[in-house]
KEMI-123555 format. One record per residue (C-alpha): residue in three letters; x, y, z. Coordinates in steps of 0.2 Angstrom, whole numbers, padded with zeros to 4 digits, always signed. Example, Ala and Ser with C-alpha at 12.3 -4.5 7.8 and 13.67 -1.06 7.14 Angstrom:
% residues 2
ala+0062-0022+0039;ser+0068-0005+0036;
This chain:
% residues 398
unk-0294-0085+0160;unk-0311-0083+0168;unk-0310-0099+0179;unk-0328-0103+0180;unk-0330-0101+0161;unk-0315-0111+0158;unk-0321-0125+0170;unk-0338-0126+0162;unk-0330-0126+0144;unk-0318-0139+0148;unk-0330-0151+0157;unk-0342-0149+0142;unk-0329-0152+0129;unk-0329-0168+0118;unk-0319-0173+0103;unk-0335-0176+0094;unk-0340-0157+0096;unk-0322-0152+0091;unk-0323-0163+0075;unk-0340-0156+0070;unk-0333-0138+0073;unk-0317-0142+0062;unk-0328-0151+0049;unk-0338-0135+0046;unk-0323-0124+0046;unk-0314-0135+0033;unk-0330-0137+0024;unk-0332-0119+0018;unk-0317-0120+0006;unk-0311-0138+0007;unk-0292-0140+0007;unk-0289-0121+0010;unk-0288-0120+0029;unk-0270-0124+0031;unk-0266-0121+0050;unk-0271-0130+0066;unk-0287-0123+0074;unk-0286-0124+0093;unk-0299-0134+0103;unk-0305-0118+0113;unk-0307-0100+0113;unk-0300-0088+0126;unk-0312-0079+0138;unk-0307-0061+0144;unk-0315-0051+0158;unk-0318-0032+0156;unk-0303-0028+0166;unk-0291-0037+0155;unk-0299-0032+0139;unk-0298-0013+0145;unk-0280-0015+0148;unk-0277-0021+0131;unk-0287-0007+0123;unk-0279+0006+0134;unk-0262+0001+0127;unk-0269+0001+0109;unk-0277+0019+0111;unk-0261+0026+0118;unk-0251+0019+0103;unk-0265+0027+0092;unk-0262+0043+0100;unk-0243+0042+0095;unk-0248+0038+0077;unk-0259+0053+0077;unk-0245+0065+0082;unk-0240+0077+0068;unk-0222+0071+0071;unk-0225+0053+0068;unk-0223+0052+0049;unk-0206+0061+0050;unk-0201+0050+0065;unk-0205+0034+0056;unk-0198+0038+0039;unk-0182+0029+0042;unk-0193+0013+0046;unk-0195+0011+0027;unk-0180+0003+0019;unk-0175+0013+0003;unk-0176-0002-0008;unk-0195-0005-0004;unk-0201+0012-0003;unk-0217+0013-0012;unk-0222+0030-0020;unk-0239+0037-0020;unk-0252+0045-0008;unk-0250+0035+0009;unk-0266+0041+0016;unk-0270+0034+0033;unk-0266+0016+0040;unk-0283+0008+0037;unk-0279-0007+0047;unk-0268-0009+0062;unk-0266-0026+0072;unk-0259-0026+0090;unk-0252-0043+0097;unk-0253-0045+0116;unk-0246-0059+0126;unk-0256-0065+0141;unk-0242-0062+0154;unk-0238-0065+0172;unk-0232-0049+0181;unk-0220-0048+0195;unk-0234-0049+0208;unk-0240-0065+0200;unk-0255-0057+0192;unk-0261-0057+0174;unk-0258-0043+0162;unk-0257-0040+0143;unk-0240-0036+0136;unk-0238-0029+0118;unk-0227-0041+0108;unk-0229-0033+0091;unk-0240-0022+0080;unk-0242-0020+0061;unk-0250-0007+0050;unk-0256-0021+0039;unk-0271-0033+0037;unk-0273-0050+0045;unk-0286-0063+0044;unk-0300-0051+0045;unk-0313-0060+0034;unk-0310-0077+0040;unk-0311-0073+0059;unk-0328-0067+0057;unk-0333-0083+0050;unk-0322-0092+0063;unk-0331-0084+0078;unk-0348-0087+0071;unk-0344-0106+0068;unk-0337-0108+0086;unk-0353-0100+0093;unk-0363-0113+0084;unk-0353-0128+0090;unk-0349-0124+0108;unk-0359-0117+0122;unk-0352-0099+0126;unk-0357-0087+0139;unk-0371-0075+0133;unk-0362-0060+0139;unk-0346-0063+0130;unk-0343-0058+0112;unk-0328-0058+0100;unk-0332-0041+0093;unk-0328-0025+0101;unk-0337-0008+0102;unk-0354-0015+0098;unk-0349-0022+0082;unk-0358-0038+0075;unk-0355-0049+0060;unk-0366-0037+0049;unk-0358-0021+0054;unk-0341-0028+0054;unk-0342-0034+0036;unk-0350-0018+0031;unk-0336-0007+0038;unk-0323-0019+0031;unk-0331-0018+0014;unk-0332+0001+0015;unk-0314+0003+0019;unk-0307-0010+0006;unk-0319-0006-0009;unk-0322+0013-0006;unk-0332+0021-0020;unk-0326+0008-0033;unk-0334-0006-0042;unk-0329-0023-0033;unk-0322-0029-0050;unk-0310-0015-0050;unk-0303-0019-0033;unk-0291-0034-0030;unk-0283-0043-0016;unk-0265-0043-0021;unk-0253-0056-0014;unk-0238-0067-0020;unk-0245-0084-0025;unk-0261-0082-0014;unk-0267-0099-0017;unk-0251-0106-0009;unk-0251-0096+0006;unk-0254-0104+0023;unk-0267-0090+0027;unk-0276-0092+0010;unk-0292-0097+0019;unk-0294-0078+0023;unk-0292-0074+0004;unk-0306-0086-0001;unk-0318-0079+0013;unk-0313-0061+0008;unk-0319-0065-0010;unk-0335-0072-0003;unk-0338-0057+0009;unk-0333-0043-0002;unk-0335-0049-0020;unk-0317-0045-0025;unk-0304-0056-0032;unk-0287-0062-0026;unk-0274-0059-0039;unk-0256-0065-0039;unk-0242-0052-0041;unk-0236-0062-0057;unk-0253-0060-0065;unk-0253-0041-0065;unk-0254-0033-0082;unk-0245-0015-0084;unk-0249-0002-0097;unk-0240+0014-0093;unk-0244+0018-0075;unk-0261+0008-0075;unk-0263-0010-0069;unk-0275-0023-0076;unk-0279-0041-0072;unk-0289-0054-0081;unk-0307-0056-0075;unk-0316-0070-0084;unk-0304-0068-0098;unk-0306-0049-0100;unk-0293-0036-0096;unk-0300-0026-0081;unk-0292-0010-0074;unk-0287-0010-0056;unk-0292+0005-0047;unk-0288+0000-0029;unk-0277-0013-0021;unk-0281-0022-0005;unk-0262-0026-0001;unk-0257-0042+0006;unk-0239-0042-0001;unk-0225-0042+0012;unk-0209-0037+0004;unk-0199-0048+0015;unk-0208-0062+0007;unk-0206-0055-0010;unk-0187-0054-0008;unk-0187-0073-0004;unk-0194-0077-0022;unk-0186-0081-0038;unk-0177-0068-0048;unk-0191-0068-0060;unk-0204-0065-0047;unk-0194-0051-0039;unk-0191-0043-0055;unk-0210-0043-0058;unk-0212-0035-0040;unk-0202-0020-0045;unk-0217-0013-0054;unk-0224-0009-0036;unk-0210+0003-0033;unk-0215+0014-0048;unk-0228+0028-0048;unk-0244+0019-0052;unk-0262+0025-0055;unk-0270+0015-0041;unk-0276+0018-0023;unk-0268+0007-0009;unk-0278+0000+0006;unk-0267+0001+0016;unk-0252+0009+0007;unk-0237-0003+0009;unk-0226+0009+0018;unk-0238+0008+0033;unk-0231-0010+0035;unk-0215-0002+0041;unk-0221+0014+0049;unk-0232+0004+0061;unk-0221-0011+0066;unk-0207-0016+0078;unk-0199+0001+0073;unk-0213+0010+0083;unk-0210+0001+0099;unk-0196+0012+0106;unk-0207+0028+0105;unk-0221+0020+0116;unk-0221+0021+0135;unk-0235+0012+0143;unk-0237-0001+0157;unk-0242-0014+0145;unk-0229-0011+0132;unk-0212-0019+0136;unk-0197-0006+0137;unk-0189-0006+0120;unk-0174+0003+0113;unk-0165+0003+0096;unk-0149-0007+0098;unk-0139+0007+0092;unk-0146+0018+0106;unk-0140+0005+0119;unk-0123+0012+0125;unk-0122+0000+0140;unk-0129-0017+0139;unk-0140-0022+0154;unk-0133-0033+0167;unk-0148-0045+0165;unk-0146-0047+0146;unk-0155-0064+0147;unk-0171-0055+0152;unk-0171-0046+0134;unk-0176-0052+0117;unk-0166-0046+0101;unk-0177-0043+0086;unk-0173-0038+0068;unk-0184-0023+0062;unk-0186-0030+0045;unk-0192-0048+0046;unk-0209-0056+0048;unk-0216-0072+0056;unk-0203-0072+0070;unk-0188-0075+0059;unk-0172-0069+0066;unk-0178-0066+0084;unk-0165-0071+0097;unk-0174-0076+0113;unk-0159-0080+0124;unk-0148-0065+0121;unk-0129-0066+0124;unk-0116-0052+0123;unk-0109-0062+0108;unk-0126-0060+0099;unk-0126-0041+0101;unk-0108-0040+0095;unk-0112-0051+0080;unk-0125-0038+0074;unk-0118-0028+0060;unk-0132-0015+0058;unk-0138-0011+0076;unk-0149+0003+0069;unk-0160-0011+0061;unk-0162-0021+0078;unk-0172-0018+0094;unk-0168-0024+0111;unk-0185-0027+0120;unk-0188-0032+0138;unk-0193-0050+0139;unk-0211-0054+0145;unk-0216-0070+0155;unk-0230-0078+0146;unk-0242-0086+0158;unk-0247-0104+0157;unk-0265-0099+0159;unk-0276-0109+0148;unk-0280-0125+0157;unk-0281-0140+0145;unk-0283-0159+0147;unk-0264-0159+0146;unk-0251-0146+0150;unk-0258-0128+0151;unk-0256-0117+0136;unk-0249-0099+0133;unk-0259-0087+0122;unk-0258-0071+0112;unk-0273-0060+0107;unk-0272-0049+0091;unk-0284-0034+0092;unk-0290-0028+0075;unk-0292-0009+0072;unk-0301-0002+0057;unk-0299+0016+0051;unk-0311+0022+0037;unk-0306+0037+0027;unk-0313+0053+0034;unk-0314+0046+0052;unk-0303+0055+0066;unk-0296+0039+0072;unk-0297+0020+0070;unk-0308+0009+0080;unk-0306-0008+0088;unk-0317-0021+0080;unk-0313-0039+0082;unk-0298-0051+0085;unk-0289-0067+0083;unk-0280-0078+0096;unk-0266-0091+0096;unk-0263-0104+0109;unk-0246-0112+0111;unk-0237-0125+0122;unk-0220-0121+0114;unk-0206-0109+0118;unk-0214-0096+0105;unk-0231-0094+0098;unk-0232-0102+0081;unk-0235-0118+0071;unk-0216-0123+0071;unk-0215-0123+0090;unk-0231-0134+0093;unk-0229-0149+0082;unk-0239-0165+0088;unk-0247-0155+0102;unk-0266-0152+0105;unk-0276-0137+0112;unk-0264-0126+0102;unk-0266-0116+0086;unk-0278-0103+0079;unk-0292-0097+0090;unk-0302-0082+0095;unk-0305-0072+0111;unk-0322-0068+0118;unk-0323-0052+0128;unk-0335-0049+0143;unk-0348-0036+0137;
């Protein structure tokens, strides 16, 4: 995005450098990095960075409003409402597309947000590795608000482990060693000293949970939750039955509580008014369809990984929706073909990480991930057999 830096990076790029970079990323936990890594990072100047953070802070203000919990109650489907103290949303991720506005300039536009973790541990390792293998501008960094690798991991550890012994805190997921994002789970184990545990491995005794650590039953005091209920509902009947225990009153702390996945999500978008948040409405609130319906995107509230999204919306698509209260109609944004590559230019998204430690008045922006795409949508399935696409990282002018 910063032309001089892009030019210098591209001119200095070699396949040998890229392969060396990949070798180190894959070498940390061989066989566990299961998604494509892009050949380049993204370079954001202060103006673009501040625009993204402006939108994030405005949304945080909405989340902090006393009425937010009541407004977002309907966001949680009754069949996946998890009891227990919700606390605060310890982690929030904001996804921005790098978009072209009507004047032909660049601006961020919020695509989605989630009150849920993402590749927090892996991305710190990723940025460190990219810095090692590619010449990057000295006044650009992947961290925000003065964080560095040490202070970032320190805060992550404080939030996830809290006052507990690491062996009594687990990373909970469904078949974690089979997930495409499993590299993050392995790096989390390395960085925090906690174990990844499959939902099917939980042992319940009354309202307490245990897992086997070196063959010994160990009580779980705190769960770093990575279970997405949409994913759980795609599993076998046996696994779904096991998952029902999460819906009971349990003597555990959650970080974050599963209900935040729904409270801070696509459901929140209609409550936000900001220049860098596309106008969004619940479908059941749309009394008259816009004339330029093709300039909107139709999204189901309760899905993940882009499933069910209708890009080229028609009147028939709207009429076929049986539960309009569970859908949103969002103004389409125009991704910019902004990342120059040896072939066709790439589009990009940047995900800003916010961490919120118990006792602090509000969350703080810490780090990021990025994704490059040459397909119609961001994601692996739209970028098969392409280069200069995949997982990446943004570096911000300091």
